[in-house]
C-alpha positions as a Python dict, from the first residue, in 0.01 Angstrom:
ca = {
    (1, 'M'): (0, 0, 0),
    (2, 'I'): (-392, -199, -41),
    (3, 'Y'): (-673, 16, -35),
    (4, 'V'): (-1019, -82, -95),
    (5, 'T'): (-1360, 78, -249),
    (6, 'G'): (-1710, -40, -312),
    (7, 'D'): (-1887, -1, -644),
    (8, 'T'): (-1766, 194, -924),
    (9, 'H'): (-2038, 117, -1200),
    (10, 'G'): (-1801, 216, -1480),
    (11, 'N'): (-1733, 561, -1304),
    (12, 'F'): (-1366, 600, -1223),
    (13, 'Q'): (-1381, 980, -1109),
    (14, 'R'): (-1296, 894, -745),
    (15, 'F'): (-937, 763, -886),
    (16, 'T'): (-855, 1120, -971),
    (17, 'P'): (-558, 1292, -807),
    (18, 'E'): (-813, 1544, -635),
    (19, 'H'): (-1015, 1299, -471),
    (20, 'F'): (-758, 1021, -416),
    (21, 'P'): (-428, 1240, -353),
    (22, 'E'): (-266, 915, -180),
    (23, 'Q'): (-212, 805, -524),
    (24, 'A'): (107, 1022, -541),
    (25, 'Q'): (308, 813, -307),
    (26, 'M'): (187, 487, -502),
    (27, 'T'): (338, 260, -758),
    (28, 'R'): (254, -21, -965),
    (29, 'D'): (337, -273, -673),
    (30, 'D'): (38, -102, -453),
    (31, 'F'): (-306, -188, -483),
    (32, 'M'): (-647, -49, -530),
    (33, 'I'): (-930, -295, -473),
    (34, 'I'): (-1277, -269, -608),
    (35, 'C'): (-1532, -515, -454),
    (36, 'G'): (-1742, -561, -713),
    (37, 'D'): (-1986, -371, -976),
    (38, 'F'): (-1682, -245, -1186),
    (39, 'G'): (-1867, -195, -1491),
    (40, 'G'): (-1537, -122, -1693),
    (41, 'V'): (-1630, -414, -1917),
    (42, 'W'): (-1985, -322, -1980),
    (43, 'E'): (-2040, -223, -2364),
    (44, 'G'): (-1730, -322, -2547),
    (45, 'G'): (-1662, -8, -2725),
    (46, 'K'): (-1472, 298, -2732),
    (47, 'K'): (-1653, 421, -2367),
    (48, 'D'): (-1489, 106, -2232),
    (49, 'A'): (-1169, 144, -2374),
    (50, 'R'): (-1140, 506, -2281),
    (51, 'S'): (-1226, 421, -1932),
    (52, 'L'): (-973, 106, -1894),
    (53, 'D'): (-678, 310, -2042),
    (54, 'R'): (-721, 574, -1808),
    (55, 'L'): (-707, 321, -1527),
    (56, 'E'): (-408, 186, -1682),
    (57, 'N'): (-241, 500, -1669),
    (58, 'L'): (-299, 552, -1298),
    (59, 'P'): (34, 498, -1072),
    (60, 'F'): (-131, 217, -903),
    (61, 'T'): (-258, -148, -1000),
    (62, 'T'): (-656, -161, -982),
    (63, 'L'): (-786, -504, -880),
    (64, 'F'): (-1180, -621, -870),
    (65, 'V'): (-1413, -865, -767),
    (66, 'S'): (-1741, -903, -1009),
    (67, 'G'): (-2070, -790, -875),
    (68, 'N'): (-2385, -859, -1021),
    (69, 'H'): (-2383, -562, -1259),
    (70, 'E'): (-2105, -670, -1503),
    (71, 'N'): (-2131, -802, -1865),
    (72, 'F'): (-2033, -1148, -1824),
    (73, 'D'): (-2039, -1194, -2216),
    (74, 'L'): (-1790, -993, -2252),
    (75, 'L'): (-1585, -1076, -1937),
    (76, 'R'): (-1534, -1452, -2000),
    (77, 'K'): (-1370, -1337, -2349),
    (78, 'Y'): (-1069, -1258, -2160),
    (79, 'P'): (-787, -1561, -2097),
    (80, 'I'): (-735, -1664, -1717),
    (81, 'E'): (-411, -1674, -1579),
    (82, 'E'): (-211, -1772, -1258),
    (83, 'W'): (-138, -1483, -1045),
    (84, 'N'): (12, -1392, -720),
    (85, 'G'): (-145, -1769, -621),
    (86, 'G'): (-490, -1756, -764),
    (87, 'K'): (-686, -1715, -1113),
    (88, 'V'): (-722, -1383, -1273),
    (89, 'Q'): (-835, -1220, -1557),
    (90, 'R'): (-596, -939, -1731),
    (91, 'I'): (-842, -654, -1829),
    (92, 'R'): (-516, -448, -1915),
    (93, 'P'): (-156, -505, -1775),
    (94, 'H'): (-247, -315, -1429),
    (95, 'V'): (-634, -379, -1453),
    (96, 'I'): (-710, -735, -1305),
    (97, 'H'): (-1026, -944, -1214),
    (98, 'L'): (-970, -1128, -928),
    (99, 'M'): (-1170, -1454, -997),
    (100, 'R'): (-1413, -1611, -737),
    (101, 'G'): (-1309, -1871, -489),
    (102, 'Q'): (-932, -1762, -512),
    (103, 'V'): (-709, -1694, -224),
    (104, 'F'): (-428, -1441, -337),
    (105, 'D'): (-130, -1325, -140),
    (106, 'L'): (-97, -916, -195),
    (107, 'Q'): (218, -756, -3),
    (108, 'G'): (282, -1058, 216),
    (109, 'Y'): (-109, -1050, 341),
    (110, 'S'): (-369, -1348, 233),
    (111, 'F'): (-707, -1223, 52),
    (112, 'F'): (-1010, -1483, -20),
    (113, 'T'): (-1214, -1328, -332),
    (114, 'M'): (-1587, -1435, -380),
    (115, 'G'): (-1746, -1205, -619),
    (116, 'G'): (-2105, -1205, -754),
    (117, 'A'): (-2440, -1138, -584),
    (118, 'R'): (-2809, -1167, -663),
    (119, 'S'): (-2956, -875, -832),
    (120, 'H'): (-3210, -642, -601),
    (121, 'D'): (-3425, -510, -891),
    (122, 'I'): (-3545, -812, -1086),
    (123, 'D'): (-3901, -866, -889),
    (124, 'D'): (-4127, -826, -1185),
    (125, 'G'): (-3889, -1059, -1383),
    (126, 'I'): (-3583, -1127, -1671),
    (127, 'L'): (-3700, -1034, -2012),
    (128, 'N'): (-3614, -1233, -2294),
    (129, 'P'): (-3481, -980, -2588),
    (130, 'K'): (-3561, -1271, -2868),
    (131, 'A'): (-3929, -1313, -2733),
    (132, 'P'): (-4186, -1222, -3017),
    (133, 'D'): (-4340, -983, -2768),
    (134, 'F'): (-4031, -821, -2621),
    (135, 'E'): (-4108, -480, -2704),
    (136, 'E'): (-4480, -466, -2593),
    (137, 'Q'): (-4327, -618, -2254),
    (138, 'Y'): (-4058, -390, -2242),
    (139, 'W'): (-4254, -44, -2262),
    (140, 'A'): (-4521, -190, -2062),
    (141, 'L'): (-4316, -304, -1764),
    (142, 'R'): (-4163, 67, -1814),
    (143, 'R'): (-4468, 249, -1789),
    (144, 'M'): (-4560, 48, -1460),
    (145, 'G'): (-4229, 134, -1310),
    (146, 'A'): (-4134, -222, -1286),
    (147, 'R'): (-3856, -371, -1168),
    (148, 'F'): (-3710, -589, -1413),
    (149, 'R'): (-3401, -690, -1633),
    (150, 'V'): (-3311, -771, -1975),
    (151, 'N'): (-3128, -1105, -2048),
    (152, 'H'): (-2769, -1052, -2180),
    (153, 'H'): (-2805, -686, -2187),
    (154, 'F'): (-2879, -590, -1816),
    (155, 'W'): (-2847, -880, -1645),
    (156, 'W'): (-2661, -1213, -1667),
    (157, 'K'): (-2722, -1562, -1491),
    (158, 'Q'): (-2344, -1562, -1427),
    (159, 'E'): (-2379, -1284, -1143),
    (160, 'L'): (-2445, -1546, -904),
    (161, 'P'): (-2160, -1858, -891),
    (162, 'S'): (-2187, -2167, -1040),
    (163, 'K'): (-2130, -2506, -858),
    (164, 'S'): (-1789, -2544, -984),
    (165, 'E'): (-1701, -2221, -847),
    (166, 'Y'): (-1839, -2290, -503),
    (167, 'E'): (-1640, -2591, -509),
    (168, 'E'): (-1298, -2449, -582),
    (169, 'A'): (-1405, -2174, -317),
    (170, 'R'): (-1419, -2420, -61),
    (171, 'R'): (-1109, -2632, -189),
    (172, 'N'): (-886, -2358, -157),
    (173, 'L'): (-1020, -2222, 159),
    (174, 'E'): (-948, -2572, 281),
    (175, 'R'): (-575, -2565, 166),
    (176, 'I'): (-547, -2282, 387),
    (177, 'H'): (-739, -2432, 680),
    (178, 'Y'): (-983, -2108, 657),
    (179, 'K'): (-733, -1902, 784),
    (180, 'V'): (-735, -1562, 565),
    (181, 'D'): (-602, -1200, 618),
    (182, 'Y'): (-874, -1041, 425),
    (183, 'V'): (-1193, -1163, 255),
    (184, 'V'): (-1332, -939, -19),
    (185, 'T'): (-1671, -997, -176),
    (186, 'H'): (-1961, -813, -351),
    (187, 'C'): (-2270, -909, -124),
    (188, 'A'): (-2255, -1013, 247),
    (189, 'P'): (-2289, -1310, 462),
    (190, 'S'): (-2684, -1413, 539),
    (191, 'S'): (-2646, -1284, 902),
    (192, 'I'): (-2499, -931, 797),
    (193, 'V'): (-2745, -929, 493),
    (194, 'D'): (-3032, -920, 766),
    (195, 'I'): (-2869, -623, 967),
    (196, 'L'): (-2821, -416, 662),
    (197, 'G'): (-3198, -493, 529),
    (198, 'D'): (-3356, -505, 860),
    (199, 'G'): (-3570, -789, 684),
    (200, 'G'): (-3570, -621, 339),
    (201, 'Y'): (-3341, -829, 173),
    (202, 'V'): (-3322, -1211, 91),
    (203, 'H'): (-3093, -1459, 122),
    (204, 'D'): (-3002, -1701, -166),
    (205, 'H'): (-2736, -1959, -226),
    (206, 'L'): (-2400, -1734, -241),
    (207, 'T'): (-2511, -1512, 66),
    (208, 'D'): (-2565, -1884, 236),
    (209, 'F'): (-2239, -1982, 139),
    (210, 'L'): (-2085, -1670, 267),
    (211, 'E'): (-2219, -1708, 608),
    (212, 'E'): (-2066, -2047, 592),
    (213, 'V'): (-1735, -1901, 538),
    (214, 'K'): (-1784, -1617, 829),
    (215, 'E'): (-1861, -1920, 1023),
    (216, 'K'): (-1546, -2139, 955),
    (217, 'A'): (-1289, -1883, 867),
    (218, 'K'): (-1052, -1683, 1073),
    (219, 'F'): (-1001, -1345, 907),
    (220, 'H'): (-901, -947, 1042),
    (221, 'Y'): (-1157, -765, 794),
    (222, 'W'): (-1399, -883, 544),
    (223, 'L'): (-1474, -602, 285),
    (224, 'F'): (-1793, -585, 34),
    (225, 'G'): (-2021, -355, -176),
    (226, 'H'): (-2321, -415, -319),
    (227, 'Y'): (-2569, -212, -65),
    (228, 'H'): (-2460, 154, -168),
    (229, 'D'): (-2344, 244, 187),
    (230, 'N'): (-2014, 312, 414),
    (231, 'R'): (-2062, 129, 702),
    (232, 'I'): (-1889, -79, 970),
    (233, 'I'): (-2090, -383, 1129),
    (234, 'D'): (-1965, -598, 1424),
    (235, 'D'): (-1615, -434, 1409),
    (236, 'R'): (-1498, -667, 1107),
    (237, 'F'): (-1756, -627, 821),
    (238, 'V'): (-1650, -282, 626),
    (239, 'L'): (-1930, -234, 371),
    (240, 'L'): (-1779, 10, 129),
    (241, 'W'): (-1945, 269, -156),
    (242, 'E'): (-1741, 569, -250),
    (243, 'Q'): (-1500, 558, 64),
    (244, 'M'): (-1145, 432, -11),
    (245, 'V'): (-1013, 275, 302),
    (246, 'Q'): (-616, 175, 332),
    (247, 'V'): (-613, -198, 478),
    (248, 'V'): (-253, -217, 450),
}
């Protein structure tokens, strides 16, 4: 069995037996995929450790792609290894980060993964915590109710893929002739963003790249999070938040 769900932001309450009784039939060879904003590697202390230990003790294996709300400084410290055809970081033995631009074989089905997204809440800028007037800027923006983030505390430039990650994604898709069973991302292709936001969301390099994949690839379903809703668009694009859906 393979289930997919949306953003968790470090809160894994939905995976308790009362909310997800289906896990009674699952084993370590079954998967729950989180479509970004995993948030389980966030502050690096005891709270993270307890949450990750609870995930590790679940009967299934938890997989996730990166979102925009991840602590990339901490995440990059985990070693990279090959697993089921693609590159991963093993956070716990059965809690695994599916890296960007990879193609995985899961229970005989192919999954292309491309995490990352542009943060919605940075209209008023990114503050440098080392700036001499940081405190003054921070509290002034807070009083204004501004939409801002603090670099390396609540925002990382790695929220969007690097040039090398795009290049690797294209190489891996070309290798399989752009034929894949499932696509798992955090944000959506530009044309789907337009439908979701009714003009309120902007395009960026990643949404345009995903639009390129949408136009070239042959796939059954595209699963994504980021927009905090549960919705099906054009039959094949599945936006997830709290819902947990079985795809295999």
